[in-house]
N, C-alpha and C positions, 0 to 999 in steps of 0.2 A: 350124274353132277350133284354137286351139292348145290345146299341152301346159299352160301356164299355167292357161289356163282349165277346162281340162278338170279341172284338179287341183283348181282352187277350187270347180267343181260337185261333188267327190268329197268336200270339207271341208264343204260345205253340209250334203249327205246326210247326212254320219255325226255333225254337230251335230244335225241334226232328229231324227235314230234316237236321242240321247244324251236328247236332250229328250222323248223319247217315255217316258223312265222316268225321271222325277226323284225317285224315293223311291231311287235310287243314288247321288245327288248332295248335296251340302253346300246351303245356299240360296247362298252366296259362289259354289262351283261355277257353279252354274245361272246366276246373275247375267254370269259370264264367258263363258259358252258363248252366253248370247243376246246380248252386245255383240260376240263374234266372229263369230255369224253374221251380224248387219245389219251388219259392214265387210266382208263378204267381197260381202253379198248387193248392198253398191253399190258395191264395185268390178265384180261382173256387171253393173250397170246403167253404171255409168261407160264400161267397155270396149264394150257393145253399142253407146252413143253415139255413140262415137268411129268404130266399126266402119260404123254407118249415116250418118255426116257431121253426127253433133250434134242431128239434129230428130227423132229417132222413129224407131219400127220401120220408117213410111211411106216413106221416100227412099231413095233406090239409088242 
């Protein structure tokens, strides 16, 4: 795992922690956090597909 992907995992983990306390954020901030989380999850998914030849986790 590269440094870039580990940073993305940390960002998603931090966003999940923030979403666990929705009373601390406005509705607009929550919407933005959810959008950013979806973006980073998609980036992780695409990275994993590229590492596995594009066919999923069973191909090596």
